[in-house]
N, C-alpha and C positions, 0 to 999 in steps of 0.2 A: 625392475624395482622389486617386484614380488619374488623374483628368483633369488635376489640377494637375501631377502629376509626369510626364505624357506629353509635355509641350512644354517646350522650353527658354525660360526667361525671363531677362532681364538686368535687375538692379536696381542703380542707381547712386544712392547717397544723399549728399546734401551734408554734408560735415563739414569737410574741409580740402582745398584745391585739390591737395594732393600725395597724398592718401589716397583712392584709388578702388578698389573691389572689384567684380569681375564674378562673379556667382553664377548657376549654372544649376540649375534645379529638376528636371532629369531625371537619375536615378542613372546611366544609361548614357551620357549625353551627355558629350562632351569639353569640359571647362571651359576657358574661355579663361584665359590667364595673368593673374595679378593684377598690376595696375600699381601698383607701390610704389617709391618712391625708395630707393636703397640707403642704409644708414647711413653718414653722413659725406659724402654727395654734396650736402648742402644741402637746404633745404626745411624746412617747419615740422614735418613728420612723420618726418623722417629718424631721429630717436631712438626712434620707436615700433615699429621693426621687431622682429618676434618673435625674430629671430636676435640682436638687440642687447640684449634684455632678459635680465638674469641670472635663472636659475631657470626660464625658460620652456621649454616642451616643444618640442623641435626636430622638424621634419618628418622622416619616415623615407625621403623620396625626394629626389633631387637636382634640379638646375635643369631637366633635360630628362625627368624622370619615371623615370630609372634609379634602382634601389635604392642607397642610400648604403651604402658598405662598413661592415660591422659592425652595421648597423641591424637590429633584430629585425623580421621580417616580421609583418604583421598576420594574425591567424587568419582562416580562411575566413569566419566569421560577421561579421567587422568590415570586410570589403572591400566594394567596390561601393557599394550604397545607404547603408551605414553611414558610409563615408568622405564621401560627398556630404552627409549630414545633419550630420556634424561640421563640415564647411566652412561650411555655412550658419549653424550655431551660433556659430562663431568670428567670422563677419562681423557677426552680430547683437551680439555682445559688443563688438566694435570700434566699432560704430555708437553703442552706449550710452556708451562711453568718450569718443568724439569729441564727442558732444553733437549740436548742430544743432537744439535746441529741440523743440517738439512734433512737428514733421514728422519729425525724426530718431528720436524715440521711437516714433512710429507705424511707421516703417520697420523698426525693430528688432523690434517686436512681430510684424509681418508675416513677417519672416524666421524668427522662432521658430516661428510656426505652420507655415510651409512645411517647416521642419526636422522637426517632429513628424509632418507628413503623409508626408514622404519616408521617415522611419524606420518608420512603421506599414505603409506600402505595401511596403517592402522586407521587413519581418518576415513579412507575409502571403504574399509570393511566394517567399521564400527557403526551399528545402527543408532540413529538419533532418537532421543527420548521424545515423548509426546510434548513435553514442555518446550524442548528445543525447536521442534517443528512448529509449534504454535507461535513462537517468537518470530518466525519468518513469514507469518501470514498476516493479512490485513485484519480480518475478523471473520467470525462464523455467523451464519444466519440460516434459519430454517427455510428450505425451499428457495434458496437464493439464486437458482439458475435463471438466466435471462433467456437463453435459447436451449432447446433440448440437446443434452449431451455436453453442454458447456460446463466447465468446472465451477463449482459454487464458491470456491475460495481463490482469491486473487492475491498474489504476492504484492506487498506494498510497493516495492521498487518498480513494479510494472505499470502502476497508475501514472499515465502521462497525458496531461491536458495541454492543449494549445493556448497560447496567450490570447485572451479574449479581446475583441474589439468593442464588445458591448459594455458600455459604461453608463451608470445611473446619471440622469439629467443631461445626457448627451444624445445626439441623434442615433437611433437604432441602426445597426449595420444593414445596408441594403441587401436584399435577396430577390431572386426570381427563379422560377423553375416550373416543372410540370407537376400538376396535382390531379388527384382523382376527385371530381366534384359531381355528385349525383350519378355516379357510375360512368362518367366520361372523363377523358383526358383533356385538361385545359391548362393554358399557360397562366401563371399567377405570379404577382410581384408585390413587394411591400407597398409601393405607391398606390396600389388599387384600394388601399384602406385609408387614404388621406381623409381627414375630417371625422374619422371614427377611432375609437379605442380598439386595440387589438390584443388579444391573448394569444401569444405565439408560444407553443410548447413542443419540446422534443421528447421522444420516447425511444427506448433502445432499438427494438426490432419488432417486425410483424410476426404473427403466429407464436406469440409468447404468452405470458401469464398475467402479470400485473397490467401490462400495456392495454389490453382490450377493455379492462374495467375502467381505466381512465378515459379512454376515447369515447366509450359508450356513455359514461357519466356526463361528459361535456356535451356530447351530441344530444342526449335526452333533455338537457336544460338550456339548449341554445337560445330558446325564445326569451329566457330571462336576461341573457346577455344582450340580445338584440333590442330588448325593451329599453336598455340604457345606452343605445348607440355603440354597441361593442360586438365585434366578431371574434371567432375562435378558429385558429388554424393549427393543425398537428403536423409534425414533421419527423421523418426518420431517414436513415441512410438506405432504406430499401428502394428497389426500383418501382416505377409506376405500375408495372405489370404485377409485381408482388402485392402492392396495395390493392389493386383491383381484385386479384385472386382472394385476398383476405376478406374483402368486403362481400364477395360472392359466396363465401363459405358460411354456412349457418352457425349461429352462436353456440348451439349445442355441440358442434364439432370443432370448437376453438376459433371460429371466425367472428367477424364483426356484424355481418348482416348489413342491411341498409343503414347508413349514417347520414347526418345532416351537416357535417363540418368537412372541410377539405383535408385530404391527406397529401401533403407535399413530399415529393421525392428529392432527397439530397444524395444522389448516387455518387457525386464527386467528393462529398464530405466537406465542401467548401463553406456551406452555410453553417454547418455544425462547428467548424473550426473558427469561423468569424465570431460566433457567439460563445466560444470557449467551453463547449460541452462535449467535444469529441474525445474519446479515449483511443489514443493512437494504437496502443497495444491490443485493445479488445476489438477494434473495428466497428464500434457503435458508440452511442452517446449515453451520457447520464440523463437523468430526468430534469432537464432545465425548463423553466417557465419564465416568460418575459411579458411584462405589461407595457405596451407602447401607447402613448396618448394620441389624441387627434392631431397633434402637430409633429408626430413621428419622434417624439422624445421618449427615451426609455425611462420608465418610472419605477420599475420593480423587477428584481431577479430572485428566483427561487431555484435552488439546485438540490435535488435529492439523490442519494445513493440508490443503487438498483432495486433493493427489495421493497421499498416503501413508495406507494402511490401518493398522488397529490389530492388536495381537497377542493372540490368545486365550490363549496360554500365559502371557504377562505378566499379563493380567487375572486369570486363575485363581490365579497365584502371589500377587498382591496380596490377593485375598480370603482365601486361606489364611493369609497373614501377619497380617492384621488380626484374623482369628478366633483365631489362636494367641496374640497379645498380649492380646486380651480375656480369654482363659481363664487364661493363665499369669502375666500381669503382667510378662513378660520382653519384651525388645526384640529386633528382628530386624536383623542387620547387612545390608550391601549384598549383593544376590544371594541372599538367604536362600531356601531351599526346605525343604519338610517333611522332617524328619530331620536337617537341618543344625544346627550349634551356634547357640545364641542367647546373649544377654548379660543377666546379672542385674545391674542397676545398683548395688545395695548391695554385692555381692561385688566388683564391679570397683572401686568407690571404696575399699574396704578394701585392695585390692592396690595401687592407685595411690598412696594417701595413708595408709599404715599408722599414722602417728603422730597423725593428726587424729582428733578426736572427731566422729563422724558421727551 
């Protein structure tokens, strides 16, 4: 393909003695002027000039290549090789209109092939602008790497989440696996927490940056959760050995140090897929957090993109709010905290619609 566009070739196809086109196949080569009789100067093709056809697209450049006053300049991506390809396409269309039998049709097909080759070669060689590259990206964020050496920018088309089995007000998907608890490997399953609320959260990977801040924050405040009959479990796709190595690494060296919550291993990725947080293309999870009540019913789902960690205060507030509504039958308004006013739906309806029979 590049070999074709590297040399200038001249194609003259029989159509009419007054209609001759000179085409070069090199995008950078200077194309020789087209020989065409002016409209009104006689000849069989005088009336076929593009300038004489009503509704035709006028060229944006004058006779000597100077820009026509008022003409809109072509964008950078449409200059050079793209202009050359369009000229070849126009010549092919004219060849088909003029006719010339089988030979003319073969010539037109050859011109179309050359136009495609020139366009592809130009596309492969032409650098994309920053705006074009940005359009292919999801977003930028400072320090967005999840794992050392991983690209901070992920193409949108690569984000691929599995269909979640986790649904609000339905039983939480069952899970079981090996966890690191107090420095030891132990088998753990969802049913171990029956009768308690459970905060079950996923984080992308061990030995990363935002993840240890979340785990340490939940671990340091585990007694506040246990005081309201709630446990916390963290989960990632790392192995149990990686979990243990991370715990045994000092915090000043990027480790966790001793922690007070279990780290569950999801090496098969099945738990992450069931809960709809696994990124197939990345091989790890988003920051998903799930609140499961004492009857194993899923009450709340939070899903964060990679660069932003979660709030322990907000998680604790949500657990307290769900427990309050379970016991009192009242509903909690926005920003509710323990001790704040709640809403009793029956009383509110009597105030709002006093004349209605409820």
